[in-house]
C-alpha positions in Angstrom: 73.0 232.5 187.7 69.5 233.7 189.0 67.6 232.3 191.9 65.2 230.6 189.7 68.1 228.7 187.6 69.6 227.8 191.2 66.2 226.4 192.4 66.1 224.4 189.7 69.7 223.0 189.3 70.0 222.1 192.9 66.7 220.6 193.1 65.4 223.6 196.0 62.0 222.1 197.1 59.8 225.1 199.1 60.8 225.2 203.0 57.9 225.6 205.6 59.3 228.8 207.3 59.9 230.4 204.1 62.0 230.3 200.8 63.5 226.8 199.5 65.9 224.0 200.8 67.3 220.7 200.0 69.1 218.5 202.4 72.5 217.5 201.2 73.8 215.6 204.1 72.1 213.8 207.2 74.7 211.2 209.0 74.6 207.8 209.4 75.6 207.8 213.4 73.5 209.0 215.7 73.1 210.1 219.7 70.7 210.1 222.2 69.7 213.9 223.3 66.7 215.0 225.5 64.5 214.9 222.3 65.4 211.5 221.6 67.9 209.5 219.2 69.0 212.0 216.6 72.0 212.0 214.1 74.7 213.2 214.3 74.9 216.1 211.6 72.8 217.5 208.6 73.1 219.9 205.9 71.0 221.9 203.9 70.9 224.3 200.9 69.1 226.9 201.7 67.7 230.5 199.2 65.7 233.1 199.8 65.0 235.7 197.2 63.7 239.2 196.5 61.2 239.8 199.5 61.3 236.0 200.7 61.6 236.0 204.0 62.4 233.2 206.7 59.7 233.5 209.5 60.9 233.2 213.4 61.8 229.5 214.4 63.5 228.0 216.3 64.5 224.6 216.7 66.5 222.3 219.6 70.4 222.3 218.3 72.5 224.6 217.2 72.4 225.6 213.7 75.8 227.0 211.5 75.0 229.2 208.6 77.6 229.3 205.7 77.2 232.4 203.1 77.6 231.3 199.4 76.7 233.5 196.9 73.9 236.5 195.9 73.1 239.1 198.3 74.2 239.5 201.9 71.3 237.9 204.3 70.1 239.3 207.2 69.3 236.9 210.5 67.4 238.1 213.4 68.4 236.5 216.4 66.0 236.9 219.8 67.5 235.5 222.8 67.5 236.6 226.4 65.6 239.3 225.7 67.6 241.2 223.3 67.7 241.2 219.7 71.2 241.0 217.6 71.6 240.8 214.2 74.0 239.0 211.9 74.6 239.8 208.2 75.8 237.1 206.3 77.8 237.8 203.1 81.6 238.3 201.5 82.1 242.3 202.4 83.8 241.1 205.7 85.3 244.8 205.8 82.3 246.3 205.9 80.9 244.0 208.9 79.4 240.9 207.0 80.1 237.9 208.0 81.1 234.3 206.0 79.4 232.1 208.8 77.3 232.5 211.5 76.4 230.9 214.2 72.8 230.4 215.9 72.5 228.7 219.6 69.9 226.2 220.3 66.3 227.3 221.6 67.2 231.2 220.3 64.0 232.5 218.1 65.4 233.9 214.5 64.4 234.8 211.2 65.8 236.0 208.3 65.7 238.0 204.5 67.9 238.8 201.9 69.1 242.4 203.1 67.4 245.7 201.3 65.3 242.6 199.9 66.2 242.5 196.6 68.3 239.8 194.5 69.0 236.7 196.3 70.9 234.6 198.8 72.6 231.3 198.8 73.3 229.5 202.0 74.1 226.5 203.4 73.3 225.4 206.7 74.3 222.4 209.3 72.8 221.3 212.5 73.9 219.4 214.9 73.3 217.6 216.4 71.1 217.0 213.2 67.6 218.5 212.3 64.5 216.4 213.0 61.2 218.6 212.6 60.0 217.4 215.7 62.3 220.1 216.9 60.9 222.8 214.4 58.8 225.4 216.2 57.4 228.3 214.1 57.2 231.4 216.6 53.4 232.2 217.2 53.0 236.2 217.3 51.4 237.0 220.5 53.4 235.2 222.8 56.6 236.6 220.6 55.4 239.8 221.5 54.5 238.9 224.9 58.3 237.3 225.7 59.8 240.1 223.1 57.5 243.1 223.7 60.4 245.9 222.3 60.7 244.3 219.1 57.0 244.0 218.0 57.7 245.6 214.7 60.4 243.2 213.5 57.9 240.1 215.5 54.8 241.3 212.7 57.1 241.5 210.3 58.5 237.8 210.4 55.6 236.1 212.1 
């Protein structure tokens, strides 16, 4: 299948951070968090293709990413003045991971490795995702916080 067929078959929609998504699960149970009542867990399909990218953003919950198919996906995580790069994919022998955790409140962005092909993943969030907990990065503020990552921040903001 090509990305257009997957987008159509899974009924994916454009995501505000870039790429395409569709929520597949939202638990009926809720919990109280410092941000208010949230569902216990949510899950989405997420697809990036070619030069699409997920710009720097953060949420107030942990997020687990699961690789399904396509090309490897690079995730860039900014936390405590450091950059961590995670490569999701099927080539475990060469350092790719089938799943990864993005800690709550970390800035992160992603793209298809080598900007060619597509990557289909799922993301689960616990406590569940809520757009009230979603923040897109402001380039100038991020550059002040992470001055050594100027090139990456410029690309993903």
